N, CA, C, O and the ligand as a Tripos MOL2 file, in Angstrom:
@<TRIPOS>MOLECULE
protein
  245   243    62     0     0
PROTEIN
NO_CHARGES

@<TRIPOS>ATOM
      1 N          38.2590  168.1560  207.9340 N.3       1 MET1
      2 CA         37.7970  169.2970  208.7390 C.3       1 MET1
      3 C          37.6830  170.5300  207.8470 C.2       1 MET1
      4 O          38.5900  170.8510  207.0780 O.2       1 MET1
      5 N          36.5740  171.1950  207.9680 N.am      2 THR2
      6 CA         36.3470  172.3820  207.1500 C.3       2 THR2
      7 C          37.0990  173.5800  207.7150 C.2       2 THR2
      8 O          37.0770  173.8510  208.9150 O.2       2 THR2
      9 N          37.7520  174.2700  206.8220 N.am      3 GLU3
     10 CA         38.4400  175.4780  207.2530 C.3       3 GLU3
     11 C          37.4180  176.5830  207.4980 C.2       3 GLU3
     12 O          36.5590  176.8620  206.6620 O.2       3 GLU3
     13 N          37.5350  177.1850  208.6420 N.am      4 ARG4
     14 CA         36.5650  178.2330  208.9740 C.3       4 ARG4
     15 C          37.1620  179.6010  208.6600 C.2       4 ARG4
     16 O          38.3390  179.8590  208.9120 O.2       4 ARG4
     17 N          36.3440  180.4450  208.1210 N.am      5 VAL5
     18 CA         36.8100  181.7810  207.7680 C.3       5 VAL5
     19 C          35.9750  182.8250  208.4890 C.2       5 VAL5
     20 O          34.8110  182.5990  208.8200 O.2       5 VAL5
     21 N          36.5800  183.9410  208.7180 N.am      6 CYS6
     22 CA         35.8790  185.0760  209.3010 C.3       6 CYS6
     23 C          34.8120  185.5570  208.3270 C.2       6 CYS6
     24 O          35.0870  185.7230  207.1390 O.2       6 CYS6
     25 N          33.6090  185.7800  208.8150 N.am      7 GLU7
     26 CA         32.5260  186.2090  207.9360 C.3       7 GLU7
     27 C          32.5890  187.7000  207.6210 C.2       7 GLU7
     28 O          31.8040  188.2070  206.8200 O.2       7 GLU7
     29 N          33.5190  188.3900  208.2490 N.am      8 ASN8
     30 CA         33.6580  189.8160  207.9700 C.3       8 ASN8
     31 C          34.7900  190.0810  206.9760 C.2       8 ASN8
     32 O          34.5940  190.8030  205.9990 O.2       8 ASN8
     33 N          35.9670  189.5060  207.2150 N.am      9 CYS9
     34 CA         37.1060  189.7630  206.3350 C.3       9 CYS9
     35 C          37.4340  188.5640  205.4510 C.2       9 CYS9
     36 O          38.2730  188.6710  204.5560 O.2       9 CYS9
     37 N          36.7830  187.4200  205.6870 N.am     10 ALA10
     38 CA         36.9200  186.2260  204.8480 C.3      10 ALA10
     39 C          38.2960  185.5780  204.9330 C.2      10 ALA10
     40 O          38.6690  184.7980  204.0570 O.2      10 ALA10
     41 N          39.0450  185.8900  205.9690 N.am     11 LEU11
     42 CA         40.3360  185.2460  206.1590 C.3      11 LEU11
     43 C          40.1690  184.0210  207.0530 C.2      11 LEU11
     44 O          39.4290  184.0630  208.0350 O.2      11 LEU11
     45 N          40.8600  182.9250  206.7120 N.am     12 PRO12
     46 CA         40.8010  181.7380  207.5640 C.3      12 PRO12
     47 C          41.4050  182.0340  208.9320 C.2      12 PRO12
     48 O          42.4300  182.7060  209.0420 O.2      12 PRO12
     49 N          40.7590  181.5250  209.9620 N.am     13 ASP13
     50 CA         41.2600  181.7510  211.3140 C.3      13 ASP13
     51 C          40.7850  180.6210  212.2160 C.2      13 ASP13
     52 O          39.6280  180.2060  212.1550 O.2      13 ASP13
     53 N          41.6920  180.1290  213.0550 N.am     14 ASP14
     54 CA         41.3310  179.0520  213.9760 C.3      14 ASP14
     55 C          40.4200  179.5480  215.0900 C.2      14 ASP14
     56 O          39.5530  178.8260  215.5820 O.2      14 ASP14
     57 N          40.6400  180.7920  215.4680 N.am     15 GLU15
     58 CA         39.9170  181.3240  216.6130 C.3      15 GLU15
     59 C          38.8870  182.3420  216.1490 C.2      15 GLU15
     60 O          39.2000  183.5130  215.9330 O.2      15 GLU15
     61 N          37.6540  181.8740  216.0000 N.am     16 LEU16
     62 CA         36.5820  182.7670  215.5590 C.3      16 LEU16
     63 C          35.5990  182.9880  216.7030 C.2      16 LEU16
     64 O          35.3190  182.0890  217.4950 O.2      16 LEU16
     65 N          35.0950  184.1940  216.7620 N.am     17 LEU17
     66 CA         34.1580  184.5690  217.8220 C.3      17 LEU17
     67 C          32.7680  184.7270  217.2280 C.2      17 LEU17
     68 O          32.6020  185.2710  216.1370 O.2      17 LEU17
     69 N          31.7710  184.2430  217.9620 N.am     18 LEU18
     70 CA         30.3840  184.4220  217.5220 C.3      18 LEU18
     71 C          29.8930  185.7750  218.0310 C.2      18 LEU18
     72 O          29.7690  185.9910  219.2370 O.2      18 LEU18
     73 N          29.6200  186.6660  217.1070 N.am     19 VAL19
     74 CA         29.2120  188.0190  217.4880 C.3      19 VAL19
     75 C          27.9950  188.4370  216.6730 C.2      19 VAL19
     76 O          27.6550  187.8190  215.6640 O.2      19 VAL19
     77 N          27.3580  189.4870  217.1310 N.am     20 ARG20
     78 CA         26.3200  190.1390  216.3370 C.3      20 ARG20
     79 C          26.8490  191.4960  215.9030 C.2      20 ARG20
     80 O          27.2860  192.3070  216.7200 O.2      20 ARG20
     81 N          26.7980  191.7190  214.6110 N.am     21 ARG21
     82 CA         27.2730  192.9850  214.0640 C.3      21 ARG21
     83 C          26.3810  194.1280  214.5420 C.2      21 ARG21
     84 O          25.1600  193.9910  214.6210 O.2      21 ARG21
     85 N          27.0090  195.2500  214.8570 N.am     22 VAL22
     86 CA         26.2650  196.4330  215.2760 C.3      22 VAL22
     87 C          26.5350  197.5450  214.2750 C.2      22 VAL22
     88 O          27.6810  197.9380  214.0600 O.2      22 VAL22
     89 N          25.4720  198.0460  213.6680 N.am     23 TYR23
     90 CA         25.5900  199.2010  212.7850 C.3      23 TYR23
     91 C          25.4160  200.4640  213.6170 C.2      23 TYR23
     92 O          24.3670  200.6930  214.2190 O.2      23 TYR23
     93 N          26.4540  201.2680  213.6370 N.am     24 VAL24
     94 CA         26.4250  202.4810  214.4360 C.3      24 VAL24
     95 C          26.1940  203.6810  213.5310 C.2      24 VAL24
     96 O          26.9300  203.9080  212.5700 O.2      24 VAL24
     97 N          25.1500  204.4470  213.8580 N.am     25 VAL25
     98 CA         24.8910  205.6940  213.1460 C.3      25 VAL25
     99 C          25.3800  206.8270  214.0400 C.2      25 VAL25
    100 O          24.8300  207.0440  215.1190 O.2      25 VAL25
    101 N          26.4120  207.5550  213.6010 N.am     26 PRO26
    102 CA         26.9560  208.6060  214.4530 C.3      26 PRO26
    103 C          25.9550  209.7260  214.7040 C.2      26 PRO26
    104 O          25.0820  210.0120  213.8850 O.2      26 PRO26
    105 N          26.1130  210.3330  215.8420 N.am     27 GLU27
    106 CA         25.2660  211.4650  216.1890 C.3      27 GLU27
    107 C          25.6190  212.6520  215.3010 C.2      27 GLU27
    108 O          26.7960  212.9190  215.0600 O.2      27 GLU27
    109 N          24.6040  213.3670  214.8140 N.am     28 THR28
    110 CA         24.8580  214.5740  214.0420 C.3      28 THR28
    111 C          24.1180  215.7350  214.6750 C.2      28 THR28
    112 O          23.4200  215.5740  215.6760 O.2      28 THR28
    113 N          24.2800  216.9160  214.0740 N.am     29 TRP29
    114 CA         23.7030  218.1110  214.6890 C.3      29 TRP29
    115 C          22.1850  218.0590  214.7690 C.2      29 TRP29
    116 O          21.5870  218.6620  215.6600 O.2      29 TRP29
    117 N          21.5540  217.3330  213.8310 N.am     30 ASP30
    118 CA         20.0860  217.3360  213.8060 C.3      30 ASP30
    119 C          19.4690  215.9940  214.1740 C.2      30 ASP30
    120 O          18.2460  215.8560  214.1460 O.2      30 ASP30
    121 N          20.2700  215.0190  214.5100 N.am     31 SER31
    122 CA         19.6780  213.7420  214.8890 C.3      31 SER31
    123 C          20.5890  213.0070  215.8670 C.2      31 SER31
    124 O          21.8140  213.0600  215.7510 O.2      31 SER31
    125 N          19.9850  212.3300  216.8190 N.am     32 PRO32
    126 CA         20.7900  211.5430  217.7470 C.3      32 PRO32
    127 C          21.3470  210.3160  217.0590 C.2      32 PRO32
    128 O          20.7650  209.8270  216.0900 O.2      32 PRO32
    129 N          22.4460  209.8230  217.5380 N.am     33 GLY33
    130 CA         22.9910  208.6030  216.9710 C.3      33 GLY33
    131 C          22.1380  207.4140  217.3390 C.2      33 GLY33
    132 O          21.2910  207.4890  218.2280 O.2      33 GLY33
    133 N          22.3680  206.3210  216.6510 N.am     34 SER34
    134 CA         21.6340  205.1080  216.9690 C.3      34 SER34
    135 C          22.5040  203.8950  216.6800 C.2      34 SER34
    136 O          23.4920  203.9760  215.9500 O.2      34 SER34
    137 N          22.1200  202.7750  217.2640 N.am     35 GLU35
    138 CA         22.8150  201.5190  217.0180 C.3      35 GLU35
    139 C          21.7960  200.4550  216.6470 C.2      35 GLU35
    140 O          20.7730  200.2970  217.3140 O.2      35 GLU35
    141 N          22.0840  199.7360  215.5890 N.am     36 THR36
    142 CA         21.2210  198.6350  215.1860 C.3      36 THR36
    143 C          22.0110  197.3400  215.2720 C.2      36 THR36
    144 O          23.0560  197.1910  214.6400 O.2      36 THR36
    145 N          21.4960  196.4020  216.0650 N.am     37 VAL37
    146 CA         22.1600  195.1170  216.2110 C.3      37 VAL37
    147 C          21.5440  194.1250  215.2450 C.2      37 VAL37
    148 O          20.3310  193.9140  215.2490 O.2      37 VAL37
    149 N          22.3880  193.5100  214.4060 N.am     38 VAL38
    150 CA         21.9100  192.5020  213.4710 C.3      38 VAL38
    151 C          21.5890  191.2290  214.2470 C.2      38 VAL38
    152 O          22.4470  190.7170  214.9660 O.2      38 VAL38
    153 N          20.3600  190.7050  214.1130 N.am     39 PRO39
    154 CA         19.9500  189.5570  214.9280 C.3      39 PRO39
    155 C          20.6900  188.2700  214.5810 C.2      39 PRO39
    156 O          20.8540  187.4010  215.4380 O.2      39 PRO39
    157 N          21.1310  188.1410  213.3570 N.am     40 GLU40
    158 CA         21.7940  186.9050  212.9420 C.3      40 GLU40
    159 C          23.2700  186.9300  213.3510 C.2      40 GLU40
    160 O          24.0150  187.8020  212.9030 O.2      40 GLU40
    161 N          23.7040  185.9850  214.1960 N.am     41 PRO41
    162 CA         25.0920  185.9800  214.6250 C.3      41 PRO41
    163 C          26.0420  185.6550  213.4720 C.2      41 PRO41
    164 O          25.6770  184.9400  212.5390 O.2      41 PRO41
    165 N          27.2520  186.1830  213.5470 N.am     42 GLU42
    166 CA         28.2880  185.9040  212.5560 C.3      42 GLU42
    167 C          29.5550  185.4850  213.2820 C.2      42 GLU42
    168 O          29.7820  185.8450  214.4370 O.2      42 GLU42
    169 N          30.3790  184.7120  212.5730 N.am     43 LEU43
    170 CA         31.6720  184.3220  213.1180 C.3      43 LEU43
    171 C          32.7270  185.2940  212.6280 C.2      43 LEU43
    172 O          32.9440  185.4450  211.4260 O.2      43 LEU43
    173 N          33.3790  185.9490  213.5740 N.am     44 TRP44
    174 CA         34.4030  186.9290  213.2470 C.3      44 TRP44
    175 C          35.7250  186.5260  213.8760 C.2      44 TRP44
    176 O          35.7540  185.8770  214.9210 O.2      44 TRP44
    177 N          36.8160  186.9150  213.2320 N.am     45 CYS45
    178 CA         38.1210  186.7190  213.8380 C.3      45 CYS45
    179 C          38.3120  187.7640  214.9490 C.2      45 CYS45
    180 O          37.5740  188.7440  215.0430 O.2      45 CYS45
    181 N          39.3150  187.5200  215.7730 N.am     46 VAL46
    182 CA         39.5500  188.4070  216.9040 C.3      46 VAL46
    183 C          39.8640  189.8270  216.4290 C.2      46 VAL46
    184 O          39.4610  190.8120  217.0480 O.2      46 VAL46
    185 N          40.5830  189.9050  215.3310 N.am     47 SER47
    186 CA         40.9580  191.2160  214.8000 C.3      47 SER47
    187 C          39.7320  192.0330  214.4110 C.2      47 SER47
    188 O          39.6220  193.2040  214.7720 O.2      47 SER47
    189 N          38.8170  191.4200  213.6800 N.am     48 CYS48
    190 CA         37.6040  192.1250  213.2780 C.3      48 CYS48
    191 C          36.7670  192.5030  214.4920 C.2      48 CYS48
    192 O          36.2340  193.6090  214.5740 O.2      48 CYS48
    193 N          36.6590  191.5710  215.4310 N.am     49 ALA49
    194 CA         35.8180  191.8280  216.6010 C.3      49 ALA49
    195 C          36.3620  192.9840  217.4300 C.2      49 ALA49
    196 O          35.6130  193.6400  218.1530 O.2      49 ALA49
    197 N          37.6640  193.2330  217.3260 N.am     50 SER50
    198 CA         38.2390  194.3340  218.0900 C.3      50 SER50
    199 C          38.2030  195.6390  217.3110 C.2      50 SER50
    200 O          38.3140  196.7160  217.8970 O.2      50 SER50
    201 N          38.0470  195.5490  215.9830 N.am     51 GLN51
    202 CA         38.0950  196.7600  215.1620 C.3      51 GLN51
    203 C          36.7210  197.2930  214.7890 C.2      51 GLN51
    204 O          36.5640  198.4870  214.5350 O.2      51 GLN51
    205 N          35.7240  196.4120  214.7530 N.am     52 TYR52
    206 CA         34.4160  196.8320  214.2860 C.3      52 TYR52
    207 C          33.3930  196.6750  215.4020 C.2      52 TYR52
    208 O          33.5380  195.8060  216.2620 O.2      52 TYR52
    209 N          32.3530  197.5180  215.3920 N.am     53 PRO53
    210 CA         31.3410  197.4190  216.4490 C.3      53 PRO53
    211 C          30.5860  196.0980  216.3850 C.2      53 PRO53
    212 O          30.0700  195.7060  215.3380 O.2      53 PRO53
    213 N          30.5360  195.4360  217.5050 N.am     54 CYS54
    214 CA         29.8000  194.1760  217.5760 C.3      54 CYS54
    215 C          29.5540  193.8710  219.0420 C.2      54 CYS54
    216 O          30.1360  194.4940  219.9300 O.2      54 CYS54
    217 N          28.6890  192.9110  219.2750 N.am     55 GLU55
    218 CA         28.4710  192.4680  220.6450 C.3      55 GLU55
    219 C          28.5160  190.9480  220.6710 C.2      55 GLU55
    220 O          28.1890  190.3030  219.6760 O.2      55 GLU55
    221 N          28.9170  190.3710  221.7970 N.am     56 PRO56
    222 CA         29.0180  188.9100  221.8660 C.3      56 PRO56
    223 C          27.6560  188.2530  221.6750 C.2      56 PRO56
    224 O          26.6390  188.7500  222.1590 O.2      56 PRO56
    225 N          27.6520  187.1390  220.9700 N.am     57 ALA57
    226 CA         26.4250  186.3590  220.7890 C.3      57 ALA57
    227 C          26.5990  185.0040  221.4560 C.2      57 ALA57
    228 O          27.7040  184.4700  221.5510 O.2      57 ALA57
    229 N          25.4880  184.4710  221.9110 N.am     58 ASP58
    230 CA         25.5380  183.1480  222.5350 C.3      58 ASP58
    231 C          25.7920  182.0780  221.4910 C.2      58 ASP58
    232 O          25.2480  182.1320  220.3880 O.2      58 ASP58
    233 N          26.6130  181.1150  221.8390 N.am     59 GLY59
    234 CA         26.9330  180.0630  220.8960 C.3      59 GLY59
    235 C          26.1760  178.7870  221.1460 C.2      59 GLY59
    236 O          26.6440  177.7060  220.7910 O.2      59 GLY59
    237 N          25.0190  178.8940  221.7480 N.am     60 ASP60
    238 CA         24.2980  177.7020  222.1660 C.3      60 ASP60
    239 C          23.6370  176.9500  221.0190 C.2      60 ASP60
    240 O          23.4530  175.7350  221.0840 O.2      60 ASP60
    241 N          23.2860  177.6760  219.9800 N.am     61 ASP61
    242 CA         22.6100  176.9670  218.8890 C.3      61 ASP61
    243 C          23.2680  177.1860  217.5460 C.2      61 ASP61
    244 O          22.8070  176.6510  216.5380 O.2      61 ASP61
    245 ZN         38.0320  188.9780  210.2920 Zn       62 ZN62
@<TRIPOS>BOND
     1     1     2 1
     2     2     3 1
     3     3     4 2
     4     3     5 am
     5     5     6 1
     6     6     7 1
     7     7     8 2
     8     7     9 am
     9     9    10 1
    10    10    11 1
    11    11    12 2
    12    11    13 am
    13    13    14 1
    14    14    15 1
    15    15    16 2
    16    15    17 am
    17    17    18 1
    18    18    19 1
    19    19    20 2
    20    19    21 am
    21    21    22 1
    22    22    23 1
    23    23    24 2
    24    23    25 am
    25    25    26 1
    26    26    27 1
    27    27    28 2
    28    27    29 am
    29    29    30 1
    30    30    31 1
    31    31    32 2
    32    31    33 am
    33    33    34 1
    34    34    35 1
    35    35    36 2
    36    35    37 am
    37    37    38 1
    38    38    39 1
    39    39    40 2
    40    39    41 am
    41    41    42 1
    42    42    43 1
    43    43    44 2
    44    43    45 am
    45    45    46 1
    46    46    47 1
    47    47    48 2
    48    47    49 am
    49    49    50 1
    50    50    51 1
    51    51    52 2
    52    51    53 am
    53    53    54 1
    54    54    55 1
    55    55    56 2
    56    55    57 am
    57    57    58 1
    58    58    59 1
    59    59    60 2
    60    59    61 am
    61    61    62 1
    62    62    63 1
    63    63    64 2
    64    63    65 am
    65    65    66 1
    66    66    67 1
    67    67    68 2
    68    67    69 am
    69    69    70 1
    70    70    71 1
    71    71    72 2
    72    71    73 am
    73    73    74 1
    74    74    75 1
    75    75    76 2
    76    75    77 am
    77    77    78 1
    78    78    79 1
    79    79    80 2
    80    79    81 am
    81    81    82 1
    82    82    83 1
    83    83    84 2
    84    83    85 am
    85    85    86 1
    86    86    87 1
    87    87    88 2
    88    87    89 am
    89    89    90 1
    90    90    91 1
    91    91    92 2
    92    91    93 am
    93    93    94 1
    94    94    95 1
    95    95    96 2
    96    95    97 am
    97    97    98 1
    98    98    99 1
    99    99   100 2
   100    99   101 am
   101   101   102 1
   102   102   103 1
   103   103   104 2
   104   103   105 am
   105   105   106 1
   106   106   107 1
   107   107   108 2
   108   107   109 am
   109   109   110 1
   110   110   111 1
   111   111   112 2
   112   111   113 am
   113   113   114 1
   114   114   115 1
   115   115   116 2
   116   115   117 am
   117   117   118 1
   118   118   119 1
   119   119   120 2
   120   119   121 am
   121   121   122 1
   122   122   123 1
   123   123   124 2
   124   123   125 am
   125   125   126 1
   126   126   127 1
   127   127   128 2
   128   127   129 am
   129   129   130 1
   130   130   131 1
   131   131   132 2
   132   131   133 am
   133   133   134 1
   134   134   135 1
   135   135   136 2
   136   135   137 am
   137   137   138 1
   138   138   139 1
   139   139   140 2
   140   139   141 am
   141   141   142 1
   142   142   143 1
   143   143   144 2
   144   143   145 am
   145   145   146 1
   146   146   147 1
   147   147   148 2
   148   147   149 am
   149   149   150 1
   150   150   151 1
   151   151   152 2
   152   151   153 am
   153   153   154 1
   154   154   155 1
   155   155   156 2
   156   155   157 am
   157   157   158 1
   158   158   159 1
   159   159   160 2
   160   159   161 am
   161   161   162 1
   162   162   163 1
   163   163   164 2
   164   163   165 am
   165   165   166 1
   166   166   167 1
   167   167   168 2
   168   167   169 am
   169   169   170 1
   170   170   171 1
   171   171   172 2
   172   171   173 am
   173   173   174 1
   174   174   175 1
   175   175   176 2
   176   175   177 am
   177   177   178 1
   178   178   179 1
   179   179   180 2
   180   179   181 am
   181   181   182 1
   182   182   183 1
   183   183   184 2
   184   183   185 am
   185   185   186 1
   186   186   187 1
   187   187   188 2
   188   187   189 am
   189   189   190 1
   190   190   191 1
   191   191   192 2
   192   191   193 am
   193   193   194 1
   194   194   195 1
   195   195   196 2
   196   195   197 am
   197   197   198 1
   198   198   199 1
   199   199   200 2
   200   199   201 am
   201   201   202 1
   202   202   203 1
   203   203   204 2
   204   203   205 am
   205   205   206 1
   206   206   207 1
   207   207   208 2
   208   207   209 am
   209   209   210 1
   210   210   211 1
   211   211   212 2
   212   211   213 am
   213   213   214 1
   214   214   215 1
   215   215   216 2
   216   215   217 am
   217   217   218 1
   218   218   219 1
   219   219   220 2
   220   219   221 am
   221   221   222 1
   222   222   223 1
   223   223   224 2
   224   223   225 am
   225   225   226 1
   226   226   227 1
   227   227   228 2
   228   227   229 am
   229   229   230 1
   230   230   231 1
   231   231   232 2
   232   231   233 am
   233   233   234 1
   234   234   235 1
   235   235   236 2
   236   235   237 am
   237   237   238 1
   238   238   239 1
   239   239   240 2
   240   239   241 am
   241   241   242 1
   242   242   243 1
   243   243   244 2
@<TRIPOS>SUBSTRUCTURE
     1 MET1         2 RESIDUE 1 A MET
     2 THR2         6 RESIDUE 1 A THR
     3 GLU3        10 RESIDUE 1 A GLU
     4 ARG4        14 RESIDUE 1 A ARG
     5 VAL5        18 RESIDUE 1 A VAL
     6 CYS6        22 RESIDUE 1 A CYS
     7 GLU7        26 RESIDUE 1 A GLU
     8 ASN8        30 RESIDUE 1 A ASN
     9 CYS9        34 RESIDUE 1 A CYS
    10 ALA10       38 RESIDUE 1 A ALA
    11 LEU11       42 RESIDUE 1 A LEU
    12 PRO12       46 RESIDUE 1 A PRO
    13 ASP13       50 RESIDUE 1 A ASP
    14 ASP14       54 RESIDUE 1 A ASP
    15 GLU15       58 RESIDUE 1 A GLU
    16 LEU16       62 RESIDUE 1 A LEU
    17 LEU17       66 RESIDUE 1 A LEU
    18 LEU18       70 RESIDUE 1 A LEU
    19 VAL19       74 RESIDUE 1 A VAL
    20 ARG20       78 RESIDUE 1 A ARG
    21 ARG21       82 RESIDUE 1 A ARG
    22 VAL22       86 RESIDUE 1 A VAL
    23 TYR23       90 RESIDUE 1 A TYR
    24 VAL24       94 RESIDUE 1 A VAL
    25 VAL25       98 RESIDUE 1 A VAL
    26 PRO26      102 RESIDUE 1 A PRO
    27 GLU27      106 RESIDUE 1 A GLU
    28 THR28      110 RESIDUE 1 A THR
    29 TRP29      114 RESIDUE 1 A TRP
    30 ASP30      118 RESIDUE 1 A ASP
    31 SER31      122 RESIDUE 1 A SER
    32 PRO32      126 RESIDUE 1 A PRO
    33 GLY33      130 RESIDUE 1 A GLY
    34 SER34      134 RESIDUE 1 A SER
    35 GLU35      138 RESIDUE 1 A GLU
    36 THR36      142 RESIDUE 1 A THR
    37 VAL37      146 RESIDUE 1 A VAL
    38 VAL38      150 RESIDUE 1 A VAL
    39 PRO39      154 RESIDUE 1 A PRO
    40 GLU40      158 RESIDUE 1 A GLU
    41 PRO41      162 RESIDUE 1 A PRO
    42 GLU42      166 RESIDUE 1 A GLU
    43 LEU43      170 RESIDUE 1 A LEU
    44 TRP44      174 RESIDUE 1 A TRP
    45 CYS45      178 RESIDUE 1 A CYS
    46 VAL46      182 RESIDUE 1 A VAL
    47 SER47      186 RESIDUE 1 A SER
    48 CYS48      190 RESIDUE 1 A CYS
    49 ALA49      194 RESIDUE 1 A ALA
    50 SER50      198 RESIDUE 1 A SER
    51 GLN51      202 RESIDUE 1 A GLN
    52 TYR52      206 RESIDUE 1 A TYR
    53 PRO53      210 RESIDUE 1 A PRO
    54 CYS54      214 RESIDUE 1 A CYS
    55 GLU55      218 RESIDUE 1 A GLU
    56 PRO56      222 RESIDUE 1 A PRO
    57 ALA57      226 RESIDUE 1 A ALA
    58 ASP58      230 RESIDUE 1 A ASP
    59 GLY59      234 RESIDUE 1 A GLY
    60 ASP60      238 RESIDUE 1 A ASP
    61 ASP61      242 RESIDUE 1 A ASP
    62 ZN62       245 GROUP 0 **** ****
């Protein structure tokens, strides 16, 4: 069995979540903030998924 690692922190973890990374651009005085969702899903550990912006991805494929 292949050991699975978090694609964000690279630590092995049994419980990985399929998420899409979200790049958040904070709002500033001269521009509104924005969010860019990366289309390619990544496997993240629970810790990363709770600490970094992301959204759940479907695990169907
Ligand atoms: Zn992680």
